[in-house]
mmCIF file of the N, C-alpha and C atoms, coordinates in Angstrom:
data_MODEL
# 
_entry.id   MODEL 
# 
loop_
_atom_site.group_PDB 
_atom_site.id 
_atom_site.type_symbol 
_atom_site.label_atom_id 
_atom_site.label_alt_id 
_atom_site.label_comp_id 
_atom_site.label_asym_id 
_atom_site.label_entity_id 
_atom_site.label_seq_id 
_atom_site.pdbx_PDB_ins_code 
_atom_site.Cartn_x 
_atom_site.Cartn_y 
_atom_site.Cartn_z 
_atom_site.occupancy 
_atom_site.B_iso_or_equiv 
_atom_site.pdbx_formal_charge 
_atom_site.auth_seq_id 
_atom_site.auth_comp_id 
_atom_site.auth_asym_id 
_atom_site.auth_atom_id 
_atom_site.pdbx_PDB_model_num 
ATOM 1   N N  . ALA A 1 1  ? 0.262   -4.119 16.848  1.00 0.00 ? 1  ALA A N  1 
ATOM 2   C CA . ALA A 1 1  ? -0.491  -5.245 16.296  1.00 0.00 ? 1  ALA A CA 1 
ATOM 3   C C  . ALA A 1 1  ? -1.732  -4.734 15.555  1.00 0.00 ? 1  ALA A C  1 
ATOM 4   N N  . GLY A 1 2  ? -2.386  -3.735 16.113  1.00 0.00 ? 2  GLY A N  1 
ATOM 5   C CA . GLY A 1 2  ? -3.574  -3.190 15.473  1.00 0.00 ? 2  GLY A CA 1 
ATOM 6   C C  . GLY A 1 2  ? -3.252  -2.508 14.162  1.00 0.00 ? 2  GLY A C  1 
ATOM 7   N N  . LEU A 1 3  ? -2.082  -1.885 14.111  1.00 0.00 ? 3  LEU A N  1 
ATOM 8   C CA . LEU A 1 3  ? -1.657  -1.200 12.894  1.00 0.00 ? 3  LEU A CA 1 
ATOM 9   C C  . LEU A 1 3  ? -1.392  -2.208 11.771  1.00 0.00 ? 3  LEU A C  1 
ATOM 10  N N  . LYS A 1 4  ? -0.786  -3.339 12.117  1.00 0.00 ? 4  LYS A N  1 
ATOM 11  C CA . LYS A 1 4  ? -0.524  -4.378 11.114  1.00 0.00 ? 4  LYS A CA 1 
ATOM 12  C C  . LYS A 1 4  ? -1.836  -4.915 10.536  1.00 0.00 ? 4  LYS A C  1 
ATOM 13  N N  . GLN A 1 5  ? -2.823  -5.110 11.404  1.00 0.00 ? 5  GLN A N  1 
ATOM 14  C CA . GLN A 1 5  ? -4.116  -5.608 10.940  1.00 0.00 ? 5  GLN A CA 1 
ATOM 15  C C  . GLN A 1 5  ? -4.791  -4.602 10.008  1.00 0.00 ? 5  GLN A C  1 
ATOM 16  N N  . ARG A 1 6  ? -4.686  -3.316 10.343  1.00 0.00 ? 6  ARG A N  1 
ATOM 17  C CA . ARG A 1 6  ? -5.280  -2.283 9.491   1.00 0.00 ? 6  ARG A CA 1 
ATOM 18  C C  . ARG A 1 6  ? -4.582  -2.227 8.135   1.00 0.00 ? 6  ARG A C  1 
ATOM 19  N N  . ILE A 1 7  ? -3.264  -2.343 8.140   1.00 0.00 ? 7  ILE A N  1 
ATOM 20  C CA . ILE A 1 7  ? -2.504  -2.326 6.879   1.00 0.00 ? 7  ILE A CA 1 
ATOM 21  C C  . ILE A 1 7  ? -2.902  -3.512 6.016   1.00 0.00 ? 7  ILE A C  1 
ATOM 22  N N  . LEU A 1 8  ? -2.991  -4.692 6.605   1.00 0.00 ? 8  LEU A N  1 
ATOM 23  C CA . LEU A 1 8  ? -3.383  -5.887 5.849   1.00 0.00 ? 8  LEU A CA 1 
ATOM 24  C C  . LEU A 1 8  ? -4.790  -5.749 5.289   1.00 0.00 ? 8  LEU A C  1 
ATOM 25  N N  . ARG A 1 9  ? -5.705  -5.169 6.077   1.00 0.00 ? 9  ARG A N  1 
ATOM 26  C CA . ARG A 1 9  ? -7.084  -4.999 5.626   1.00 0.00 ? 9  ARG A CA 1 
ATOM 27  C C  . ARG A 1 9  ? -7.154  -4.034 4.440   1.00 0.00 ? 9  ARG A C  1 
ATOM 28  N N  . ILE A 1 10 ? -6.456  -2.901 4.527   1.00 0.00 ? 10 ILE A N  1 
ATOM 29  C CA . ILE A 1 10 ? -6.441  -1.930 3.437   1.00 0.00 ? 10 ILE A CA 1 
ATOM 30  C C  . ILE A 1 10 ? -5.789  -2.533 2.203   1.00 0.00 ? 10 ILE A C  1 
ATOM 31  N N  . PHE A 1 11 ? -4.698  -3.262 2.408   1.00 0.00 ? 11 PHE A N  1 
ATOM 32  C CA . PHE A 1 11 ? -3.981  -3.900 1.300   1.00 0.00 ? 11 PHE A CA 1 
ATOM 33  C C  . PHE A 1 11 ? -4.885  -4.890 0.572   1.00 0.00 ? 11 PHE A C  1 
ATOM 34  N N  . ALA A 1 12 ? -5.622  -5.688 1.319   1.00 0.00 ? 12 ALA A N  1 
ATOM 35  C CA . ALA A 1 12 ? -6.516  -6.673 0.710   1.00 0.00 ? 12 ALA A CA 1 
ATOM 36  C C  . ALA A 1 12 ? -7.744  -6.007 0.087   1.00 0.00 ? 12 ALA A C  1 
ATOM 37  N N  . GLU A 1 13 ? -8.228  -4.958 0.712   1.00 0.00 ? 13 GLU A N  1 
ATOM 38  C CA . GLU A 1 13 ? -9.416  -4.260 0.227   1.00 0.00 ? 13 GLU A CA 1 
ATOM 39  C C  . GLU A 1 13 ? -9.199  -3.668 -1.165  1.00 0.00 ? 13 GLU A C  1 
ATOM 40  N N  . PHE A 1 14 ? -8.005  -3.218 -1.445  1.00 0.00 ? 14 PHE A N  1 
ATOM 41  C CA . PHE A 1 14 ? -7.700  -2.615 -2.732  1.00 0.00 ? 14 PHE A CA 1 
ATOM 42  C C  . PHE A 1 14 ? -6.924  -3.569 -3.641  1.00 0.00 ? 14 PHE A C  1 
ATOM 43  N N  . LYS A 1 15 ? -7.166  -4.851 -3.490  1.00 0.00 ? 15 LYS A N  1 
ATOM 44  C CA . LYS A 1 15 ? -6.662  -5.912 -4.374  1.00 0.00 ? 15 LYS A CA 1 
ATOM 45  C C  . LYS A 1 15 ? -5.149  -5.920 -4.519  1.00 0.00 ? 15 LYS A C  1 
ATOM 46  N N  . GLN A 1 16 ? -4.435  -5.629 -3.458  1.00 0.00 ? 16 GLN A N  1 
ATOM 47  C CA . GLN A 1 16 ? -2.977  -5.674 -3.389  1.00 0.00 ? 16 GLN A CA 1 
ATOM 48  C C  . GLN A 1 16 ? -2.304  -4.723 -4.375  1.00 0.00 ? 16 GLN A C  1 
ATOM 49  N N  . ARG A 1 17 ? -3.003  -3.640 -4.745  1.00 0.00 ? 17 ARG A N  1 
ATOM 50  C CA . ARG A 1 17 ? -2.440  -2.684 -5.705  1.00 0.00 ? 17 ARG A CA 1 
ATOM 51  C C  . ARG A 1 17 ? -1.883  -1.450 -5.034  1.00 0.00 ? 17 ARG A C  1 
ATOM 52  N N  . TYR A 1 18 ? -2.249  -1.215 -3.787  1.00 0.00 ? 18 TYR A N  1 
ATOM 53  C CA . TYR A 1 18 ? -1.823  0.020  -3.117  1.00 0.00 ? 18 TYR A CA 1 
ATOM 54  C C  . TYR A 1 18 ? -0.392  -0.091 -2.618  1.00 0.00 ? 18 TYR A C  1 
ATOM 55  N N  . ASP A 1 19 ? 0.383   0.963  -2.874  1.00 0.00 ? 19 ASP A N  1 
ATOM 56  C CA . ASP A 1 19 ? 1.756   1.012  -2.391  1.00 0.00 ? 19 ASP A CA 1 
ATOM 57  C C  . ASP A 1 19 ? 1.775   1.732  -1.035  1.00 0.00 ? 19 ASP A C  1 
ATOM 58  N N  . VAL A 1 20 ? 2.945   2.031  -0.547  1.00 0.00 ? 20 VAL A N  1 
ATOM 59  C CA . VAL A 1 20 ? 3.103   2.614  0.783   1.00 0.00 ? 20 VAL A CA 1 
ATOM 60  C C  . VAL A 1 20 ? 2.379   3.954  0.904   1.00 0.00 ? 20 VAL A C  1 
ATOM 61  N N  . MET A 1 21 ? 2.520   4.813  -0.099  1.00 0.00 ? 21 MET A N  1 
ATOM 62  C CA . MET A 1 21 ? 1.935   6.156  0.003   1.00 0.00 ? 21 MET A CA 1 
ATOM 63  C C  . MET A 1 21 ? 0.411   6.126  -0.009  1.00 0.00 ? 21 MET A C  1 
ATOM 64  N N  . LYS A 1 22 ? -0.174  5.250  -0.808  1.00 0.00 ? 22 LYS A N  1 
ATOM 65  C CA . LYS A 1 22 ? -1.637  5.165  -0.842  1.00 0.00 ? 22 LYS A CA 1 
ATOM 66  C C  . LYS A 1 22 ? -2.173  4.547  0.445   1.00 0.00 ? 22 LYS A C  1 
ATOM 67  N N  . ILE A 1 23 ? -1.476  3.555  0.971   1.00 0.00 ? 23 ILE A N  1 
ATOM 68  C CA . ILE A 1 23 ? -1.877  2.965  2.249   1.00 0.00 ? 23 ILE A CA 1 
ATOM 69  C C  . ILE A 1 23 ? -1.727  4.009  3.348   1.00 0.00 ? 23 ILE A C  1 
ATOM 70  N N  . HIS A 1 24 ? -0.671  4.800  3.294   1.00 0.00 ? 24 HIS A N  1 
ATOM 71  C CA . HIS A 1 24 ? -0.449  5.872  4.259   1.00 0.00 ? 24 HIS A CA 1 
ATOM 72  C C  . HIS A 1 24 ? -1.622  6.850  4.256   1.00 0.00 ? 24 HIS A C  1 
ATOM 73  N N  . HIS A 1 25 ? -2.075  7.235  3.079   1.00 0.00 ? 25 HIS A N  1 
ATOM 74  C CA . HIS A 1 25 ? -3.188  8.170  2.970   1.00 0.00 ? 25 HIS A CA 1 
ATOM 75  C C  . HIS A 1 25 ? -4.473  7.577  3.552   1.00 0.00 ? 25 HIS A C  1 
ATOM 76  N N  . GLU A 1 26 ? -4.803  6.341  3.166   1.00 0.00 ? 26 GLU A N  1 
ATOM 77  C CA . GLU A 1 26 ? -6.015  5.682  3.658   1.00 0.00 ? 26 GLU A CA 1 
ATOM 78  C C  . GLU A 1 26 ? -5.957  5.478  5.166   1.00 0.00 ? 26 GLU A C  1 
ATOM 79  N N  . LEU A 1 27 ? -4.815  5.071  5.654   1.00 0.00 ? 27 LEU A N  1 
ATOM 80  C CA . LEU A 1 27 ? -4.657  4.803  7.084   1.00 0.00 ? 27 LEU A CA 1 
ATOM 81  C C  . LEU A 1 27 ? -4.790  6.083  7.901   1.00 0.00 ? 27 LEU A C  1 
ATOM 82  N N  . ASN A 1 28 ? -4.209  7.171  7.428   1.00 0.00 ? 28 ASN A N  1 
ATOM 83  C CA . ASN A 1 28 ? -4.322  8.432  8.156   1.00 0.00 ? 28 ASN A CA 1 
ATOM 84  C C  . ASN A 1 28 ? -5.743  8.970  8.133   1.00 0.00 ? 28 ASN A C  1 
ATOM 85  N N  . LEU A 1 29 ? -6.492  8.740  7.049   1.00 0.00 ? 29 LEU A N  1 
ATOM 86  C CA . LEU A 1 29 ? -7.902  9.120  7.030   1.00 0.00 ? 29 LEU A CA 1 
ATOM 87  C C  . LEU A 1 29 ? -8.686  8.327  8.077   1.00 0.00 ? 29 LEU A C  1 
ATOM 88  N N  . GLU A 1 30 ? -8.308  7.071  8.232   1.00 0.00 ? 30 GLU A N  1 
ATOM 89  C CA . GLU A 1 30 ? -8.972  6.197  9.198   1.00 0.00 ? 30 GLU A CA 1 
ATOM 90  C C  . GLU A 1 30 ? -8.596  6.556  10.639  1.00 0.00 ? 30 GLU A C  1 
ATOM 91  N N  . LEU A 1 31 ? -7.352  6.970  10.859  1.00 0.00 ? 31 LEU A N  1 
ATOM 92  C CA . LEU A 1 31 ? -6.869  7.271  12.206  1.00 0.00 ? 31 LEU A CA 1 
ATOM 93  C C  . LEU A 1 31 ? -7.141  8.706  12.634  1.00 0.00 ? 31 LEU A C  1 
ATOM 94  N N  . GLN A 1 32 ? -7.555  9.558  11.701  1.00 0.00 ? 32 GLN A N  1 
ATOM 95  C CA . GLN A 1 32 ? -7.765  10.966 12.012  1.00 0.00 ? 32 GLN A CA 1 
ATOM 96  C C  . GLN A 1 32 ? -8.786  11.192 13.134  1.00 0.00 ? 32 GLN A C  1 
ATOM 97  N N  . PRO A 1 33 ? -9.948  10.509 13.148  1.00 0.00 ? 33 PRO A N  1 
ATOM 98  C CA . PRO A 1 33 ? -10.878 10.721 14.268  1.00 0.00 ? 33 PRO A CA 1 
ATOM 99  C C  . PRO A 1 33 ? -10.295 10.320 15.625  1.00 0.00 ? 33 PRO A C  1 
ATOM 100 N N  . LEU A 1 34 ? -9.343  9.403  15.621  1.00 0.00 ? 34 LEU A N  1 
ATOM 101 C CA . LEU A 1 34 ? -8.701  8.967  16.867  1.00 0.00 ? 34 LEU A CA 1 
ATOM 102 C C  . LEU A 1 34 ? -7.539  9.873  17.252  1.00 0.00 ? 34 LEU A C  1 
ATOM 103 N N  . GLN A 1 35 ? -7.272  10.885 16.426  1.00 0.00 ? 35 GLN A N  1 
ATOM 104 C CA . GLN A 1 35 ? -6.159  11.822 16.604  1.00 0.00 ? 35 GLN A CA 1 
ATOM 105 C C  . GLN A 1 35 ? -4.811  11.104 16.652  1.00 0.00 ? 35 GLN A C  1 
ATOM 106 N N  . LEU A 1 36 ? -4.655  10.143 15.751  1.00 0.00 ? 36 LEU A N  1 
ATOM 107 C CA . LEU A 1 36 ? -3.402  9.406  15.612  1.00 0.00 ? 36 LEU A CA 1 
ATOM 108 C C  . LEU A 1 36 ? -2.876  9.602  14.194  1.00 0.00 ? 36 LEU A C  1 
ATOM 109 N N  . ARG A 1 37 ? -1.579  9.417  14.042  1.00 0.00 ? 37 ARG A N  1 
ATOM 110 C CA . ARG A 1 37 ? -0.944  9.514  12.725  1.00 0.00 ? 37 ARG A CA 1 
ATOM 111 C C  . ARG A 1 37 ? 0.076   8.398  12.576  1.00 0.00 ? 37 ARG A C  1 
ATOM 112 N N  . CYS A 1 38 ? 0.441   8.132  11.326  1.00 0.00 ? 38 CYS A N  1 
ATOM 113 C CA . CYS A 1 38 ? 1.439   7.102  11.058  1.00 0.00 ? 38 CYS A CA 1 
ATOM 114 C C  . CYS A 1 38 ? 2.272   7.552  9.859   1.00 0.00 ? 38 CYS A C  1 
ATOM 115 N N  . SER A 1 39 ? 3.576   7.433  9.965   1.00 0.00 ? 39 SER A N  1 
ATOM 116 C CA . SER A 1 39 ? 4.458   7.898  8.892   1.00 0.00 ? 39 SER A CA 1 
ATOM 117 C C  . SER A 1 39 ? 4.593   6.839  7.794   1.00 0.00 ? 39 SER A C  1 
ATOM 118 N N  . PRO A 1 40 ? 4.906   7.276  6.576   1.00 0.00 ? 40 PRO A N  1 
ATOM 119 C CA . PRO A 1 40 ? 5.116   6.319  5.479   1.00 0.00 ? 40 PRO A CA 1 
ATOM 120 C C  . PRO A 1 40 ? 6.268   5.357  5.763   1.00 0.00 ? 40 PRO A C  1 
ATOM 121 N N  . ARG A 1 41 ? 7.284   5.845  6.465   1.00 0.00 ? 41 ARG A N  1 
ATOM 122 C CA . ARG A 1 41 ? 8.430   4.980  6.766   1.00 0.00 ? 41 ARG A CA 1 
ATOM 123 C C  . ARG A 1 41 ? 8.023   3.821  7.680   1.00 0.00 ? 41 ARG A C  1 
ATOM 124 N N  . ARG A 1 42 ? 7.196   4.097  8.672   1.00 0.00 ? 42 ARG A N  1 
ATOM 125 C CA . ARG A 1 42 ? 6.722   3.038  9.565   1.00 0.00 ? 42 ARG A CA 1 
ATOM 126 C C  . ARG A 1 42 ? 5.883   2.031  8.797   1.00 0.00 ? 42 ARG A C  1 
ATOM 127 N N  . ILE A 1 43 ? 5.027   2.529  7.909   1.00 0.00 ? 43 ILE A N  1 
ATOM 128 C CA . ILE A 1 43 ? 4.200   1.631  7.104   1.00 0.00 ? 43 ILE A CA 1 
ATOM 129 C C  . ILE A 1 43 ? 5.081   0.765  6.215   1.00 0.00 ? 43 ILE A C  1 
ATOM 130 N N  . SER A 1 44 ? 6.126   1.355  5.646   1.00 0.00 ? 44 SER A N  1 
ATOM 131 C CA . SER A 1 44 ? 7.051   0.602  4.803   1.00 0.00 ? 44 SER A CA 1 
ATOM 132 C C  . SER A 1 44 ? 7.728   -0.516 5.600   1.00 0.00 ? 44 SER A C  1 
ATOM 133 N N  . ARG A 1 45 ? 8.178   -0.178 6.807   1.00 0.00 ? 45 ARG A N  1 
ATOM 134 C CA . ARG A 1 45 ? 8.821   -1.199 7.648   1.00 0.00 ? 45 ARG A CA 1 
ATOM 135 C C  . ARG A 1 45 ? 7.852   -2.328 8.003   1.00 0.00 ? 45 ARG A C  1 
ATOM 136 N N  . LEU A 1 46 ? 6.613   -1.976 8.344   1.00 0.00 ? 46 LEU A N  1 
ATOM 137 C CA . LEU A 1 46 ? 5.628   -2.992 8.698   1.00 0.00 ? 46 LEU A CA 1 
ATOM 138 C C  . LEU A 1 46 ? 5.276   -3.853 7.494   1.00 0.00 ? 46 LEU A C  1 
ATOM 139 N N  . MET A 1 47 ? 5.198   -3.242 6.307   1.00 0.00 ? 47 MET A N  1 
ATOM 140 C CA . MET A 1 47 ? 4.914   -4.029 5.108   1.00 0.00 ? 47 MET A CA 1 
ATOM 141 C C  . MET A 1 47 ? 6.041   -5.004 4.812   1.00 0.00 ? 47 MET A C  1 
ATOM 142 N N  . LYS A 1 48 ? 7.290   -4.600 5.066   1.00 0.00 ? 48 LYS A N  1 
ATOM 143 C CA . LYS A 1 48 ? 8.416   -5.517 4.873   1.00 0.00 ? 48 LYS A CA 1 
ATOM 144 C C  . LYS A 1 48 ? 8.349   -6.670 5.867   1.00 0.00 ? 48 LYS A C  1 
ATOM 145 N N  . LYS A 1 49 ? 7.987   -6.366 7.128   1.00 0.00 ? 49 LYS A N  1 
ATOM 146 C CA . LYS A 1 49 ? 7.854   -7.428 8.129   1.00 0.00 ? 49 LYS A CA 1 
ATOM 147 C C  . LYS A 1 49 ? 6.739   -8.395 7.765   1.00 0.00 ? 49 LYS A C  1 
ATOM 148 N N  . LEU A 1 50 ? 5.646   -7.863 7.202   1.00 0.00 ? 50 LEU A N  1 
ATOM 149 C CA . LEU A 1 50 ? 4.522   -8.703 6.799   1.00 0.00 ? 50 LEU A CA 1 
ATOM 150 C C  . LEU A 1 50 ? 4.768   -9.388 5.454   1.00 0.00 ? 50 LEU A C  1 
ATOM 151 N N  . ASP A 1 51 ? 5.865   -9.022 4.796   1.00 0.00 ? 51 ASP A N  1 
ATOM 152 C CA . ASP A 1 51 ? 6.247   -9.569 3.492   1.00 0.00 ? 51 ASP A CA 1 
ATOM 153 C C  . ASP A 1 51 ? 5.150   -9.340 2.448   1.00 0.00 ? 51 ASP A C  1 
ATOM 154 N N  . ILE A 1 52 ? 4.678   -8.095 2.360   1.00 0.00 ? 52 ILE A N  1 
ATOM 155 C CA . ILE A 1 52 ? 3.701   -7.742 1.344   1.00 0.00 ? 52 ILE A CA 1 
ATOM 156 C C  . ILE A 1 52 ? 4.249   -6.576 0.529   1.00 0.00 ? 52 ILE A C  1 
ATOM 157 N N  . HIS A 1 53 ? 3.919   -6.552 -0.747  1.00 0.00 ? 53 HIS A N  1 
ATOM 158 C CA . HIS A 1 53 ? 4.297   -5.459 -1.625  1.00 0.00 ? 53 HIS A CA 1 
ATOM 159 C C  . HIS A 1 53 ? 3.240   -5.328 -2.709  1.00 0.00 ? 53 HIS A C  1 
ATOM 160 N N  . SER A 1 54 ? 3.136   -4.140 -3.277  1.00 0.00 ? 54 SER A N  1 
ATOM 161 C CA . SER A 1 54 ? 2.094   -3.888 -4.260  1.00 0.00 ? 54 SER A CA 1 
ATOM 162 C C  . SER A 1 54 ? 2.411   -4.610 -5.573  1.00 0.00 ? 54 SER A C  1 
ATOM 163 N N  . VAL A 1 55 ? 1.350   -4.970 -6.262  1.00 0.00 ? 55 VAL A N  1 
ATOM 164 C CA . VAL A 1 55 ? 1.476   -5.634 -7.549  1.00 0.00 ? 55 VAL A CA 1 
ATOM 165 C C  . VAL A 1 55 ? 1.656   -4.559 -8.596  1.00 0.00 ? 55 VAL A C  1 
ATOM 166 N N  . THR A 1 56 ? 2.707   -4.671 -9.388  1.00 0.00 ? 56 THR A N  1 
ATOM 167 C CA . THR A 1 56 ? 2.936   -3.708 -10.461 1.00 0.00 ? 56 THR A CA 1 
ATOM 168 C C  . THR A 1 56 ? 2.680   -4.387 -11.795 1.00 0.00 ? 56 THR A C  1 
ATOM 169 N N  . VAL A 1 57 ? 2.041   -3.657 -12.689 1.00 0.00 ? 57 VAL A N  1 
ATOM 170 C CA . VAL A 1 57 ? 1.726   -4.186 -14.006 1.00 0.00 ? 57 VAL A CA 1 
ATOM 171 C C  . VAL A 1 57 ? 2.471   -3.349 -15.027 1.00 0.00 ? 57 VAL A C  1 
ATOM 172 N N  . ASN A 1 58 ? 3.246   -4.021 -15.873 1.00 0.00 ? 58 ASN A N  1 
ATOM 173 C CA . ASN A 1 58 ? 3.969   -3.305 -16.920 1.00 0.00 ? 58 ASN A CA 1 
ATOM 174 C C  . ASN A 1 58 ? 3.000   -2.852 -17.999 1.00 0.00 ? 58 ASN A C  1 
ATOM 175 N N  . LYS A 1 59 ? 3.240   -1.676 -18.540 1.00 0.00 ? 59 LYS A N  1 
ATOM 176 C CA . LYS A 1 59 ? 2.393   -1.180 -19.602 1.00 0.00 ? 59 LYS A CA 1 
ATOM 177 C C  . LYS A 1 59 ? 2.649   -1.979 -20.874 1.00 0.00 ? 59 LYS A C  1 
ATOM 178 N N  . TRP A 1 60 ? 1.635   -2.056 -21.729 1.00 0.00 ? 60 TRP A N  1 
ATOM 179 C CA . TRP A 1 60 ? 1.751   -2.825 -22.954 1.00 0.00 ? 60 TRP A CA 1 
ATOM 180 C C  . TRP A 1 60 ? 2.749   -2.167 -23.882 1.00 0.00 ? 60 TRP A C  1 
ATOM 181 N N  . LYS A 1 61 ? 3.550   -2.974 -24.510 1.00 0.00 ? 61 LYS A N  1 
ATOM 182 C CA . LYS A 1 61 ? 4.574   -2.470 -25.418 1.00 0.00 ? 61 LYS A CA 1 
ATOM 183 C C  . LYS A 1 61 ? 4.600   -3.387 -26.637 1.00 0.00 ? 61 LYS A C  1 
ATOM 184 N N  . ALA A 1 62 ? 4.676   -2.813 -27.808 1.00 0.00 ? 62 ALA A N  1 
ATOM 185 C CA . ALA A 1 62 ? 4.712   -3.610 -29.031 1.00 0.00 ? 62 ALA A CA 1 
ATOM 186 C C  . ALA A 1 62 ? 5.966   -4.467 -29.069 1.00 0.00 ? 62 ALA A C  1 
ATOM 187 N N  . ALA A 1 63 ? 5.836   -5.691 -29.531 1.00 0.00 ? 63 ALA A N  1 
ATOM 188 C CA . ALA A 1 63 ? 6.961   -6.609 -29.556 1.00 0.00 ? 63 ALA A CA 1 
ATOM 189 C C  . ALA A 1 63 ? 7.977   -6.250 -30.639 1.00 0.00 ? 63 ALA A C  1 
ATOM 190 N N  . SER A 1 64 ? 7.483   -5.726 -31.744 1.00 0.00 ? 64 SER A N  1 
ATOM 191 C CA . SER A 1 64 ? 8.391   -5.340 -32.808 1.00 0.00 ? 64 SER A CA 1 
ATOM 192 C C  . SER A 1 64 ? 8.215   -3.859 -33.127 1.00 0.00 ? 64 SER A C  1 
ATOM 193 N N  . ALA A 1 65 ? 9.192   -3.308 -33.793 1.00 0.00 ? 65 ALA A N  1 
ATOM 194 C CA . ALA A 1 65 ? 9.137   -1.898 -34.130 1.00 0.00 ? 65 ALA A CA 1 
ATOM 195 C C  . ALA A 1 65 ? 8.375   -1.712 -35.444 1.00 0.00 ? 65 ALA A C  1 
ATOM 196 N N  . SER A 1 66 ? 7.086   -1.982 -35.421 1.00 0.00 ? 66 SER A N  1 
ATOM 197 C CA . SER A 1 66 ? 6.283   -1.836 -36.633 1.00 0.00 ? 66 SER A CA 1 
ATOM 198 C C  . SER A 1 66 ? 5.826   -0.400 -36.762 1.00 0.00 ? 66 SER A C  1 
ATOM 199 N N  . LYS A 1 67 ? 5.715   0.050  -37.957 1.00 0.00 ? 67 LYS A N  1 
ATOM 200 C CA . LYS A 1 67 ? 5.293   1.445  -38.175 1.00 0.00 ? 67 LYS A CA 1 
ATOM 201 C C  . LYS A 1 67 ? 3.829   1.421  -38.413 1.00 0.00 ? 67 LYS A C  1 
# 
């Protein structure tokens, strides 16, 4: 339960842009003083249970093939 709350807090703190690997990095930095670790796969499973995913933005692309 505590891990889910931490994931939600990190996800909200970074404006829903962080994916599993970035959340994994932030979470492990936070858990390091407690001598705990968490795998990316576990974070992925918890994010699916919480029904959250990172927001992806498509890069700008010209509508026509103008030279």
